[in-house]
All heavy atoms as an XYZ file, in Angstrom:
916
protein
N     -22.534      2.249      7.178
C     -23.594      2.099      6.203
C     -23.144      2.616      4.838
O     -23.425      1.990      3.825
C     -24.834      2.838      6.689
C     -26.004      2.698      5.785
S     -27.460      3.288      6.641
C     -28.712      2.560      5.726
N     -22.433      3.741      4.836
C     -21.960      4.274      3.553
C     -21.055      3.270      2.855
O     -21.180      3.050      1.654
C     -21.230      5.599      3.750
C     -22.092      6.814      4.040
C     -21.221      8.023      4.364
C     -23.027      7.120      2.894
N     -20.157      2.659      3.606
C     -19.241      1.689      3.004
C     -19.931      0.359      2.724
O     -19.792     -0.204      1.640
C     -18.039      1.472      3.918
N     -20.680     -0.115      3.685
C     -21.282     -1.442      3.590
C     -22.341     -1.536      2.491
O     -22.355     -2.480      1.713
C     -21.907     -1.798      4.931
C     -22.302     -3.226      5.079
C     -22.814     -3.444      6.492
C     -22.683     -4.873      6.894
N     -23.147     -5.108      8.254
N     -23.194     -0.557      2.414
C     -24.301     -0.610      1.455
C     -24.001      0.153      0.164
O     -24.307     -0.308     -0.923
C     -25.597     -0.080      2.098
C     -25.999     -1.003      3.249
C     -26.719      0.044      1.077
C     -27.158     -0.508      4.080
N     -23.377      1.325      0.308
C     -23.188      2.211     -0.847
C     -21.761      2.219     -1.394
O     -21.456      2.990     -2.293
C     -23.613      3.631     -0.478
C     -25.048      3.695     -0.011
C     -25.360      4.059      1.287
C     -26.094      3.365     -0.872
C     -26.685      4.110      1.720
C     -27.413      3.410     -0.452
C     -27.699      3.781      0.849
O     -29.000      3.817      1.261
N     -20.880      1.391     -0.836
C     -19.488      1.284     -1.285
C     -18.741      2.620     -1.210
O     -17.759      2.821     -1.929
C     -19.393      0.719     -2.710
C     -20.114     -0.565     -2.888
N     -19.690     -1.746     -2.335
C     -21.248     -0.873     -3.557
C     -20.522     -2.714     -2.648
N     -21.483     -2.213     -3.382
N     -19.182      3.531     -0.357
C     -18.523      4.835     -0.210
C     -17.590      4.751      0.997
O     -17.965      5.058      2.113
C     -19.572      5.938     -0.031
C     -18.963      7.323     -0.047
O     -17.787      7.502      0.236
N     -19.778      8.302     -0.367
N     -16.361      4.325      0.754
C     -15.399      4.068      1.824
C     -14.704      5.319      2.345
O     -14.005      5.252      3.348
C     -14.356      3.047      1.346
C     -14.935      1.667      1.269
C     -15.627      1.262      0.130
C     -14.841      0.793      2.332
C     -16.200     -0.002      0.056
C     -15.413     -0.476      2.268
C     -16.096     -0.857      1.129
O     -16.665     -2.095      1.071
N     -14.890      6.440      1.699
C     -14.184      7.655      2.097
C     -15.128      8.792      2.459
O     -14.686      9.909      2.681
C     -13.215      8.085      0.991
C     -12.200      7.018      0.709
C     -12.398      6.116     -0.326
C     -11.070      6.887      1.498
C     -11.492      5.103     -0.573
C     -10.151      5.874      1.261
C     -10.361      4.980      0.222
N     -16.413      8.529      2.510
C     -17.382      9.553      2.880
C     -17.449     10.706      1.899
O     -17.737     11.841      2.277
N     -17.181     10.416      0.624
C     -17.217     11.485     -0.374
C     -18.652     11.961     -0.571
O     -19.578     11.163     -0.733
C     -16.651     11.009     -1.707
C     -15.152     10.712     -1.716
C     -14.728     10.225     -3.089
C     -14.345     11.926     -1.317
N     -18.801     13.267     -0.536
C     -20.127     13.842     -0.719
C     -20.541     13.782     -2.184
O     -19.710     13.672     -3.069
C     -20.179     15.299     -0.211
O     -19.170     16.060     -0.860
C     -19.980     15.356      1.301
N     -21.826     13.876     -2.400
C     -22.391     13.713     -3.740
C     -22.439     14.993     -4.539
O     -23.425     15.262     -5.209
N     -21.400     15.762     -4.477
C     -21.325     16.999     -5.246
C     -20.291     16.832     -6.340
O     -19.433     15.969     -6.268
C     -21.005     18.177     -4.325
C     -22.026     18.291     -3.228
C     -21.755     17.833     -1.951
C     -23.302     18.780     -3.499
C     -22.716     17.886     -0.956
C     -24.274     18.830     -2.508
C     -23.966     18.379     -1.236
O     -24.924     18.420     -0.268
N     -20.358     17.645     -7.338
C     -19.445     17.535     -8.463
C     -20.089     16.756     -9.596
O     -21.209     16.265     -9.490
N     -19.344     16.655    -10.642
C     -19.829     15.994    -11.854
C     -19.584     14.492    -11.783
O     -18.566     14.053    -11.280
C     -19.107     16.571    -13.075
C     -19.361     18.035    -13.302
C     -20.832     18.315    -13.569
O     -21.481     17.607    -14.326
N     -21.367     19.338    -12.925
N     -20.504     13.704    -12.307
C     -20.248     12.263    -12.414
C     -18.960     12.021    -13.208
O     -18.534     12.863    -13.999
C     -21.476     11.753    -13.176
C     -22.551     12.741    -12.868
C     -21.829     14.068    -12.794
N     -18.365     10.873    -12.967
C     -17.090     10.558    -13.615
C     -17.093      9.100    -14.048
O     -18.091      8.398    -13.914
C     -15.938     10.807    -12.642
O     -15.971      9.846    -11.595
N     -15.958      8.646    -14.508
C     -15.790      7.258    -14.912
C     -16.107      6.314    -13.750
O     -16.642      5.231    -13.953
C     -14.351      7.035    -15.389
C     -13.955      5.631    -15.808
C     -14.787      5.166    -16.999
C     -12.472      5.587    -16.142
N     -15.813      6.743    -12.518
C     -15.966      5.876    -11.351
C     -17.228      6.133    -10.546
O     -17.678      5.271     -9.803
C     -14.747      6.005    -10.449
C     -13.471      5.787    -11.205
C     -12.563      6.819    -11.388
C     -13.194      4.550    -11.772
C     -11.397      6.616    -12.110
C     -12.036      4.346    -12.504
C     -11.135      5.385    -12.664
O     -10.001      5.178    -13.376
N     -17.786      7.323    -10.627
C     -19.017      7.656     -9.903
C     -20.052      8.110    -10.923
O     -19.846      9.086    -11.628
C     -18.759      8.746     -8.864
C     -20.001      9.235     -8.199
C     -20.904      8.491     -7.501
C     -20.492     10.571     -8.184
N     -21.919      9.291     -7.041
C     -21.696     10.582     -7.441
C     -20.039     11.775     -8.719
C     -22.435     11.731     -7.227
C     -20.781     12.931     -8.491
C     -21.962     12.893     -7.753
N     -21.164      7.399    -10.979
C     -22.183      7.654    -12.005
C     -23.163      8.760    -11.634
O     -24.019      9.107    -12.430
C     -22.963      6.365    -12.299
C     -22.082      5.196    -12.678
C     -21.216      5.483    -13.876
C     -20.371      4.285    -14.223
N     -19.192      4.579    -14.962
N     -23.064      9.315    -10.416
C     -23.922     10.425    -10.015
C     -24.986     10.073     -8.988
O     -25.707     10.949     -8.518
N     -25.109      8.798     -8.614
C     -26.110      8.396     -7.624
C     -25.727      8.929     -6.242
O     -24.552      8.990     -5.894
C     -26.230      6.876     -7.585
N     -26.755      9.306     -5.445
C     -26.520      9.922     -4.134
C     -27.494      9.384     -3.098
O     -28.561      8.889     -3.433
C     -26.732     11.433     -4.228
C     -25.910     12.111     -5.282
C     -26.364     13.544     -5.446
C     -25.741     14.146     -6.700
N     -26.232     15.482     -6.962
N     -27.104      9.531     -1.826
C     -27.974      9.191     -0.705
C     -27.826     10.245      0.382
O     -26.796     10.907      0.464
C     -27.660      7.803     -0.111
O     -28.608      7.516      0.919
C     -26.258      7.726      0.449
N     -28.837     10.376      1.201
C     -28.779     11.266      2.362
C     -28.561     10.476      3.649
O     -28.478     11.049      4.715
C     -30.076     12.088      2.477
C     -30.263     13.162      1.416
C     -31.660     13.755      1.496
C     -29.221     14.255      1.543
N     -28.447      9.164      3.560
C     -28.261      8.339      4.752
C     -26.828      8.440      5.247
O     -25.892      8.587      4.469
C     -28.622      6.894      4.465
C     -30.098      6.740      4.190
C     -30.491      5.309      4.033
C     -31.983      5.234      3.766
N     -32.421      3.886      3.491
N     -26.663      8.337      6.560
C     -25.349      8.465      7.181
C     -24.870      7.122      7.716
O     -25.573      6.124      7.653
C     -25.394      9.482      8.333
O     -26.294      8.988      9.331
C     -25.848     10.848      7.862
N     -23.667      7.138      8.293
C     -23.071      5.929      8.854
C     -23.985      5.269      9.887
O     -24.055      4.065      9.974
C     -21.719      6.252      9.514
C     -20.640      6.646      8.542
C     -20.153      5.503      7.686
O     -20.241      4.331      8.104
O     -19.670      5.763      6.574
N     -24.681      6.072     10.682
C     -25.541      5.507     11.728
C     -26.963      5.240     11.243
O     -27.839      4.904     12.021
C     -25.552      6.400     12.957
C     -26.103      7.792     12.683
O     -26.606      8.049     11.562
O     -26.032      8.639     13.582
N     -27.203      5.399      9.952
C     -28.514      5.137      9.395
C     -29.458      6.318      9.430
O     -30.572      6.244      8.935
N     -29.000      7.424     10.029
C     -29.827      8.622     10.080
C     -29.834      9.357      8.749
O     -29.271      8.894      7.766
N     -30.469     10.502      8.746
C     -30.527     11.328      7.544
C     -29.598     12.519      7.739
O     -29.616     13.183      8.764
C     -31.964     11.813      7.267
C     -32.903     10.613      7.086
C     -32.017     12.731      6.062
C     -32.600      9.737      5.890
N     -28.804     12.807      6.756
C     -27.833     13.895      6.803
C     -28.317     15.076      5.979
O     -29.153     14.923      5.090
C     -26.499     13.399      6.229
O     -25.591     14.458      6.071
N     -27.763     16.238      6.265
C     -28.011     17.398      5.406
C     -27.076     17.373      4.202
O     -27.216     18.161      3.289
C     -27.871     18.705      6.197
C     -26.478     18.973      6.669
N     -25.922     18.332      7.751
C     -25.525     19.808      6.199
C     -24.687     18.765      7.923
N     -24.415     19.651      6.997
N     -26.124     16.437      4.202
C     -25.198     16.265      3.083
C     -25.604     15.064      2.243
O     -26.071     14.060      2.771
C     -23.775     16.018      3.596
C     -23.108     17.138      4.362
C     -21.782     16.649      4.927
C     -22.884     18.339      3.471
N     -25.394     15.159      0.960
C     -25.597     14.014      0.080
C     -24.265     13.290     -0.071
O     -23.219     13.922     -0.174
C     -26.078     14.481     -1.289
C     -27.423     15.136     -1.263
C     -27.872     15.571     -2.643
O     -27.125     15.533     -3.606
N     -29.124     15.988     -2.737
N     -24.322     11.960     -0.072
C     -23.116     11.159     -0.220
C     -23.193     10.331     -1.495
O     -24.262      9.895     -1.907
C     -22.932     10.241      0.994
C     -22.635     10.985      2.252
C     -23.654     11.359      3.112
C     -21.337     11.344      2.562
C     -23.391     12.064      4.274
C     -21.054     12.052      3.715
C     -22.092     12.414      4.580
N     -22.043     10.085     -2.080
C     -21.972      9.315     -3.322
C     -22.298      7.847     -3.092
O     -21.939      7.276     -2.074
C     -20.570      9.423     -3.929
C     -20.250     10.828     -4.363
C     -18.862     10.957     -4.929
N     -18.646     12.350     -5.274
C     -17.747     12.779     -6.123
N     -16.941     11.918     -6.743
N     -17.624     14.066     -6.370
N     -22.979      7.273     -4.050
C     -23.241      5.838     -4.067
C     -22.411      5.258     -5.212
O     -22.510      5.719     -6.352
C     -24.732      5.534     -4.323
C     -25.589      6.076     -3.183
C     -24.938      4.031     -4.499
C     -27.085      5.948     -3.446
N     -21.594      4.271     -4.881
C     -20.762      3.616     -5.892
C     -21.312      2.237     -6.203
O     -21.909      1.583     -5.353
C     -19.318      3.489     -5.397
C     -18.640      4.826     -5.251
C     -18.549      5.434     -4.010
C     -18.115      5.490     -6.336
C     -17.939      6.673     -3.865
C     -17.503      6.724     -6.219
C     -17.418      7.306     -4.973
O     -16.820      8.534     -4.833
N     -21.072      1.777     -7.400
C     -21.520      0.453     -7.817
C     -20.621     -0.650     -7.276
O     -21.033     -1.803     -7.202
C     -21.594      0.394     -9.340
C     -22.641      1.333     -9.911
C     -22.636      1.393    -11.433
O     -21.810      0.705    -12.062
O     -23.458      2.140    -11.980
N     -19.381     -0.304     -6.886
C     -18.456     -1.313     -6.369
C     -17.427     -0.665     -5.455
O     -17.225      0.549     -5.467
C     -17.718     -2.010     -7.523
O     -16.815     -1.099     -8.135
N     -16.750     -1.503     -4.694
C     -15.664     -1.051     -3.827
C     -14.556     -0.417     -4.658
O     -14.028      0.640     -4.312
C     -15.100     -2.248     -3.025
O     -16.147     -2.768     -2.201
C     -13.924     -1.841     -2.169
N     -14.221     -1.049     -5.764
C     -13.149     -0.551     -6.618
C     -13.436      0.861     -7.114
O     -12.547      1.709     -7.140
C     -12.930     -1.484     -7.816
C     -12.374     -2.832     -7.464
C     -13.415     -3.829     -6.933
O     -14.646     -3.542     -6.999
O     -13.004     -4.883     -6.435
N     -14.675      1.118     -7.501
C     -15.022      2.455     -7.980
C     -14.836      3.501     -6.889
O     -14.398      4.610     -7.168
C     -16.450      2.475     -8.517
C     -16.569      1.765     -9.834
C     -17.989      1.747    -10.366
O     -18.952      1.890     -9.628
N     -18.109      1.575    -11.667
N     -15.157      3.146     -5.644
C     -14.954      4.071     -4.528
C     -13.474      4.425     -4.376
O     -13.118      5.595     -4.252
C     -15.480      3.444     -3.231
O     -15.210      4.265     -2.124
N     -12.623      3.415     -4.410
C     -11.184      3.655     -4.247
C     -10.608      4.433     -5.430
O      -9.814      5.359     -5.240
C     -10.449      2.323     -4.043
C     -10.502      1.845     -2.620
C     -11.639      1.232     -2.115
C      -9.419      2.016     -1.776
C     -11.703      0.802     -0.795
C      -9.463      1.587     -0.451
C     -10.614      0.978      0.033
N     -10.998      4.074     -6.623
C     -10.493      4.786     -7.798
C     -10.969      6.238     -7.823
O     -10.214      7.137     -8.175
C     -10.896      4.082     -9.091
C     -10.168      2.798     -9.343
C     -10.823      1.724     -9.944
C      -8.834      2.633     -9.009
C     -10.155      0.529    -10.191
C      -8.157      1.455     -9.249
C      -8.825      0.392     -9.836
N     -12.212      6.459     -7.446
C     -12.738      7.827     -7.435
C     -12.047      8.662     -6.365
O     -11.716      9.824     -6.591
C     -14.256      7.839     -7.222
C     -14.868      9.188     -7.559
O     -14.432      9.824     -8.547
O     -15.802      9.609     -6.852
N     -11.789      8.067     -5.201
C     -11.064      8.785     -4.149
C      -9.680      9.192     -4.657
O      -9.269     10.345     -4.496
C     -10.936      7.914     -2.895
C     -10.117      8.557     -1.815
C     -10.646      9.579     -1.037
C      -8.819      8.149     -1.581
C      -9.885     10.181     -0.048
C      -8.052      8.732     -0.595
C      -8.589      9.749      0.181
N      -8.978      8.264     -5.283
C      -7.652      8.579     -5.815
C      -7.740      9.680     -6.871
O      -6.909     10.594     -6.898
C      -7.007      7.326     -6.409
N      -8.771      9.611     -7.718
C      -8.959     10.640     -8.739
C      -9.207     12.002     -8.094
O      -8.614     13.002     -8.497
C     -10.152     10.272     -9.643
C     -10.427     11.272    -10.760
C     -11.806     11.080    -11.369
N     -12.888     11.249    -10.407
C     -13.351     12.436     -9.991
N     -12.829     13.559    -10.430
N     -14.339     12.487     -9.129
N     -10.062     12.053     -7.073
C     -10.359     13.317     -6.383
C      -9.098     13.885     -5.738
O      -8.794     15.073     -5.890
C     -11.490     13.122     -5.347
C     -11.601     14.328     -4.424
C     -12.815     12.867     -6.046
N      -8.361     13.049     -5.033
C      -7.137     13.538     -4.375
C      -6.147     14.047     -5.416
O      -5.580     15.131     -5.278
C      -6.497     12.436     -3.499
C      -7.440     12.043     -2.356
C      -5.138     12.896     -2.961
C      -7.823     13.169     -1.410
N      -5.952     13.292     -6.477
C      -4.968     13.680     -7.500
C      -5.381     14.953     -8.235
O      -4.548     15.797     -8.542
C      -4.781     12.529     -8.491
C      -3.888     12.805     -9.683
C      -2.484     13.283     -9.426
N      -1.650     12.389     -8.677
C      -0.562     12.809     -8.030
N      -0.195     14.062     -8.051
N       0.181     11.971     -7.363
N      -6.644     15.132     -8.518
C      -7.062     16.278     -9.335
C      -7.457     17.511     -8.538
O      -7.253     18.625     -9.001
C      -8.231     15.899    -10.273
O      -9.340     15.476     -9.498
C      -7.829     14.816    -11.250
N      -8.010     17.321     -7.341
C      -8.500     18.464     -6.563
C      -7.536     18.851     -5.438
O      -7.414     20.026     -5.101
C      -9.908     18.165     -5.984
C     -10.426     19.342     -5.181
C     -10.879     17.808     -7.103
N      -6.862     17.874     -4.878
C      -5.970     18.122     -3.740
C      -4.537     17.769     -4.124
O      -3.895     16.925     -3.520
C      -6.449     17.322     -2.523
C      -7.879     17.659     -2.186
C      -8.921     16.844     -2.605
C      -8.186     18.834     -1.507
C     -10.241     17.176     -2.325
C      -9.501     19.177     -1.227
C     -10.517     18.340     -1.643
O     -11.820     18.680     -1.374
N      -4.046     18.430     -5.153
C      -2.739     18.149     -5.743
C      -1.607     18.228     -4.719
O      -0.716     17.393     -4.720
C      -2.469     19.116     -6.901
C      -1.181     18.836     -7.647
C      -1.211     17.537     -8.417
O      -2.175     17.242     -9.091
N      -0.162     16.755     -8.317
N      -1.665     19.206     -3.829
C      -0.599     19.351     -2.830
C      -0.537     18.129     -1.925
O       0.540     17.633     -1.615
C      -0.813     20.624     -1.990
O      -0.919     21.741     -2.882
C       0.333     20.881     -1.046
N      -1.693     17.629     -1.517
C      -1.724     16.415     -0.691
C      -1.217     15.221     -1.494
O      -0.445     14.407     -0.983
C      -3.137     16.164     -0.182
N      -1.647     15.117     -2.734
C      -1.204     14.010     -3.579
C       0.313     14.027     -3.751
O       0.957     12.973     -3.738
C      -1.896     14.068     -4.940
N       0.878     15.214     -3.870
C       2.323     15.334     -4.074
C       3.142     14.840     -2.887
O       4.296     14.464     -3.052
C       2.701     16.781     -4.391
C       2.248     17.215     -5.778
O       1.891     16.340     -6.603
O       2.228     18.434     -6.035
N       2.566     14.852     -1.686
C       3.300     14.394     -0.498
C       2.751     13.060      0.024
O       3.040     12.659      1.145
C       3.292     15.459      0.635
C       4.027     16.717      0.195
C       1.880     15.768      1.099
N       1.987     12.366     -0.798
C       1.328     11.137     -0.339
C       2.288     10.007      0.011
O       1.915      9.063      0.689
C       0.293     10.667     -1.355
O       0.914     10.326     -2.575
N       3.541     10.105     -0.398
C       4.536      9.096     -0.012
C       5.016      9.300      1.420
O       5.719      8.458      1.963
C       5.727      9.131     -0.962
C       5.387      8.656     -2.353
C       6.600      8.670     -3.256
C       6.201      8.229     -4.642
N       7.302      8.260     -5.586
N       4.644     10.426      2.024
C       5.048     10.777      3.374
C       3.778     10.899      4.229
O       3.127     11.937      4.224
C       5.837     12.080      3.376
C       6.969     12.049      2.371
C       6.823     12.633      1.113
C       8.157     11.392      2.670
C       7.851     12.579      0.179
C       9.186     11.330      1.730
C       9.016     11.923      0.491
O      10.027     11.869     -0.435
N       3.419      9.827      4.938
C       2.126      9.773      5.621
C       1.809     10.953      6.532
O       0.686     11.458      6.510
C       2.203      8.471      6.420
C       3.151      7.622      5.646
C       4.168      8.583      5.091
N       2.763     11.415      7.326
C       2.477     12.535      8.227
C       2.216     13.820      7.441
O       1.311     14.586      7.770
C       3.611     12.747      9.239
C       3.679     11.688     10.315
C       4.458     10.456      9.882
O       5.194     10.510      8.866
O       4.314      9.417     10.563
N       2.979     14.044      6.398
C       2.790     15.239      5.573
C       1.449     15.186      4.848
O       0.714     16.179      4.784
C       3.935     15.388      4.571
N       1.115     14.007      4.326
C      -0.174     13.837      3.645
C      -1.315     14.070      4.631
O      -2.279     14.777      4.326
C      -0.287     12.449      3.023
C      -1.670     12.165      2.499
C      -2.074     12.643      1.255
C      -2.599     11.456      3.259
C      -3.358     12.414      0.770
C      -3.879     11.217      2.786
C      -4.258     11.700      1.550
O      -5.525     11.485      1.088
N      -1.224     13.460      5.804
C      -2.286     13.590      6.808
C      -2.523     15.046      7.170
O      -3.663     15.509      7.241
C      -1.929     12.781      8.057
N      -1.456     15.788      7.364
C      -1.598     17.208      7.717
C      -2.174     17.994      6.548
O      -3.081     18.811      6.712
C      -0.252     17.787      8.132
C      -0.356     19.221      8.580
C       0.952     19.749      9.113
C       0.771     21.170      9.618
N       2.021     21.704     10.142
N      -1.661     17.737      5.365
C      -2.107     18.487      4.179
C      -3.585     18.256      3.898
O      -4.333     19.196      3.650
C      -1.262     18.090      2.972
C      -1.461     18.948      1.762
C      -1.080     20.398      1.966
O      -0.029     20.674      2.559
O      -1.852     21.279      1.522
N      -4.033     17.014      3.944
C      -5.430     16.725      3.618
C      -6.349     17.169      4.752
O      -7.456     17.660      4.513
C      -5.632     15.231      3.240
C      -6.898     15.055      2.408
C      -5.659     14.331      4.440
C      -6.861     15.660      1.046
N      -5.896     17.038      5.993
C      -6.731     17.432      7.137
C      -6.981     18.943      7.174
O      -8.032     19.384      7.641
C      -6.085     16.977      8.446
N      -6.045     19.706      6.677
C      -6.200     21.161      6.708
C      -6.528     21.743      5.336
O      -6.394     22.929      5.103
C      -4.971     21.812      7.347
C      -4.972     21.536      8.835
C      -4.354     20.412      9.359
C      -5.675     22.358      9.708
C      -4.400     20.125     10.716
C      -5.733     22.083     11.062
C      -5.096     20.966     11.555
O      -5.167     20.674     12.903
N      -7.009     20.888      4.450
C      -7.474     21.344      3.142
C      -8.998     21.482      3.196
O      -9.623     21.195      4.213
C      -7.095     20.320      2.065
O      -7.894     19.150      2.200
N      -9.593     21.841      2.091
C     -11.057     21.951      2.069
C     -11.737     20.593      1.961
O     -12.963     20.508      1.997
C     -11.523     22.891      0.965
C     -11.118     22.504     -0.409
C     -11.397     23.636     -1.420
N     -10.856     23.250     -2.701
C     -11.575     22.732     -3.683
N     -12.860     22.593     -3.557
N     -10.996     22.380     -4.811
N     -10.960     19.502      1.888
C     -11.529     18.147      1.920
C     -12.287     17.938      3.230
O     -13.309     17.280      3.264
C     -10.417     17.109      1.763
C     -10.894     15.669      1.793
C     -11.499     15.107      0.681
C     -10.744     14.890      2.931
C     -11.947     13.790      0.698
C     -11.181     13.580      2.956
C     -11.781     13.035      1.845
O     -12.221     11.744      1.866
N     -11.752     18.503      4.304
C     -12.382     18.434      5.623
C     -13.094     19.755      5.859
O     -12.536     20.823      5.635
C     -11.317     18.211      6.720
C     -10.589     16.895      6.477
C     -11.927     18.250      8.100
C     -11.480     15.677      6.499
N     -14.311     19.679      6.339
C     -15.090     20.894      6.571
C     -15.588     20.942      8.008
O     -16.483     20.191      8.388
C     -16.277     20.962      5.611
O     -17.096     22.055      5.942
N     -14.983     21.808      8.811
C     -15.429     21.952     10.195
C     -16.869     22.463     10.250
O     -17.578     22.216     11.210
C     -14.479     22.845     10.966
C     -13.151     22.139     11.197
C     -12.105     22.991     11.872
O     -12.093     24.212     11.668
O     -11.295     22.408     12.613
N     -17.306     23.131      9.197
C     -18.704     23.589      9.139
C     -19.653     22.395      9.113
O     -20.802     22.498      9.528
C     -18.921     24.466      7.911
N     -19.174     21.239      8.649
C     -19.990     20.021      8.617
C     -19.757     19.151      9.848
O     -20.168     18.001      9.884
C     -19.674     19.201      7.359
C     -20.103     19.909      6.106
O     -21.041     20.696      6.129
N     -19.426     19.645      5.021
N     -19.061     19.696     10.832
C     -18.811     18.949     12.062
C     -17.532     18.142     12.050
O     -17.271     17.378     12.970
N     -16.727     18.285     11.014
C     -15.459     17.560     10.950
C     -14.448     18.186     11.905
O     -14.461     19.383     12.152
C     -14.893     17.596      9.528
C     -15.782     16.879      8.522
O     -16.536     15.986      8.932
O     -15.709     17.219      7.336
N     -13.550     17.370     12.417
C     -12.498     17.825     13.316
C     -11.164     17.576     12.623
O     -10.733     16.431     12.485
C     -12.588     17.070     14.643
C     -11.537     17.504     15.627
O     -10.381     17.702     15.291
N     -11.946     17.636     16.877
N     -10.515     18.645     12.195
C      -9.277     18.525     11.416
C      -8.175     17.799     12.183
O      -7.514     16.920     11.643
C      -8.797     19.901     10.976
C      -9.738     20.563      9.984
C      -9.278     21.990      9.661
N     -10.251     22.687      8.867
C     -10.393     22.573      7.552
N      -9.613     21.750      6.882
N     -11.311     23.245      6.910
N      -7.984     18.186     13.428
C      -6.916     17.574     14.218
C      -7.171     16.081     14.435
O      -6.269     15.260     14.286
C      -6.785     18.278     15.568
C      -5.622     17.781     16.391
C      -5.437     18.568     17.668
O      -5.872     19.731     17.744
O      -4.837     17.998     18.597
N      -8.406     15.724     14.750
C      -8.744     14.310     14.956
C      -8.577     13.528     13.655
O      -8.108     12.383     13.663
C     -10.173     14.181     15.490
N      -8.937     14.132     12.528
C      -8.791     13.464     11.231
C      -7.313     13.224     10.926
O      -6.925     12.132     10.496
C      -9.456     14.289     10.128
C      -9.554     13.557      8.816
C     -10.518     12.570      8.618
C      -8.679     13.833      7.774
C     -10.604     11.882      7.409
C      -8.763     13.147      6.566
C      -9.727     12.185      6.392
O      -9.814     11.504      5.202
N      -6.491     14.222     11.161
C      -5.054     14.078     10.939
C      -4.499     12.962     11.812
O      -3.757     12.105     11.325
C      -4.329     15.388     11.239
C      -2.829     15.284     11.054
C      -2.090     16.577     11.364
O      -2.706     17.624     11.570
N      -0.790     16.522     11.399
N      -4.871     12.942     13.078
C      -4.390     11.900     13.987
C      -4.866     10.510     13.559
O      -4.115      9.539     13.647
C      -4.826     12.209     15.415
C      -4.118     13.402     15.990
C      -4.672     13.828     17.346
O      -5.636     13.253     17.843
N      -4.067     14.854     17.923
N      -6.110     10.419     13.077
C      -6.634      9.134     12.611
C      -5.822      8.626     11.421
O      -5.443      7.454     11.368
C      -8.109      9.255     12.227
C      -8.686      7.949     11.699
S     -10.245      8.133     10.840
C      -9.770      9.099      9.411
N      -5.549      9.496     10.445
C      -4.759      9.085      9.278
C      -3.360      8.640      9.691
O      -2.841      7.641      9.187
C      -4.677     10.217      8.263
C      -5.961     10.576      7.529
C      -5.712     11.746      6.588
C      -6.514      9.392      6.767
N      -2.747      9.367     10.612
C      -1.408      8.997     11.069
C      -1.440      7.661     11.801
O      -0.546      6.824     11.624
C      -0.838     10.094     11.960
C      -0.488     11.349     11.184
C      -0.044     12.506     12.059
O      -0.033     12.367     13.307
O       0.297     13.565     11.494
N      -2.484      7.430     12.582
C      -2.633      6.168     13.302
C      -2.809      5.003     12.331
O      -2.190      3.940     12.498
C      -3.832      6.266     14.248
O      -4.068      5.032     14.867
N      -3.623      5.185     11.316
C      -3.815      4.142     10.305
C      -2.500      3.849      9.597
O      -2.137      2.699      9.370
C      -4.911      4.551      9.296
C      -6.281      4.561      9.973
C      -4.907      3.631      8.077
C      -7.374      5.208      9.137
N      -1.772      4.899      9.262
C      -0.485      4.729      8.588
C       0.485      3.937      9.460
O       1.172      3.030      8.976
C       0.106      6.100      8.245
O       1.405      5.958      7.753
N       0.549      4.268     10.743
C       1.441      3.554     11.655
C       1.031      2.082     11.785
O       1.879      1.198     11.820
C       1.452      4.230     13.032
C       2.201      5.537     13.050
C       3.661      5.357     12.657
O       4.324      4.396     13.035
N       4.169      6.309     11.882
N      -0.263      1.836     11.849
C      -0.762      0.467     11.944
C      -0.345     -0.345     10.710
O       0.157     -1.463     10.823
C      -2.286      0.461     12.095
C      -2.874     -0.919     12.093
C      -2.872     -1.692     13.255
C      -3.413     -1.464     10.930
C      -3.394     -2.978     13.252
C      -3.936     -2.748     10.919
C      -3.931     -3.497     12.076
O      -4.447     -4.765     12.059
N      -0.550      0.235      9.543
C      -0.194     -0.455      8.302
C       1.317     -0.684      8.244
O       1.769     -1.785      7.916
C      -0.681      0.345      7.070
C      -2.206      0.321      7.020
C      -0.068     -0.217      5.793
C      -2.801      1.287      6.006
N       2.067      0.332      8.596
C       3.526      0.219      8.560
C       4.013     -0.875      9.507
O       4.842     -1.692      9.131
C       4.152      1.563      8.942
C       5.635      1.597      8.844
C       6.149      3.001      9.148
C       7.651      3.060      9.064
N       8.134      4.419      9.392
N       3.482     -0.919     10.709
C       3.942     -1.916     11.683
C       3.488     -3.317     11.329
O       4.101     -4.296     11.775
C       3.469     -1.541     13.093
O       2.073     -1.661     13.201
N       2.451     -3.453     10.536
C       1.947     -4.781     10.173
C       2.428     -5.265      8.810
O       2.112     -6.386      8.415
C       0.420     -4.811     10.246
C      -0.055     -4.824     11.670
O       0.116     -5.805     12.362
N      -0.606     -3.722     12.125
N       3.128     -4.432      8.062
C       3.607     -4.862      6.753
C       5.112     -4.973      6.689
O       5.642     -5.577      5.768
C       3.155     -3.895      5.637
O       3.604     -2.581      5.929
C       1.643     -3.932      5.494
N       5.823     -4.424      7.651
C       7.275     -4.490      7.611
C       7.827     -5.738      8.280
O       9.004     -6.005      8.220
C       7.880     -3.235      8.270
C       7.610     -1.935      7.523
C       8.221     -0.761      8.276
C       8.183     -1.989      6.119
N       6.986     -6.492      8.940
C       7.439     -7.690      9.641
C       7.516     -8.883      8.715
O       6.955     -9.117      7.800
C       6.508     -8.000     10.816
C       6.571     -6.895     11.841
O       7.606     -6.278     12.018
N       5.456     -6.671     12.511
């Protein structure tokens, strides 16, 4: 629902200052249509979601951005940063494994 309706492809929460890519709109709805205790960003387009994610990673998670050419290193760095919050029910190890799996899928489907 976040991606389909609100163009929020990365589950970015609605905290922080509005930017060039995120105008400040928020929702409490979750992926399953329920109500969350977290606010999530609403983007006007898919492109804004991707650009804002890249901006957040580059400016807030510099260490992860610096190793982004190395998928396993990036996955570990971002999974164990404050981007993931176990207090919100996130699972760092599962997130790291998911990112590595996505990377492997992309790699195996683009090198052929």
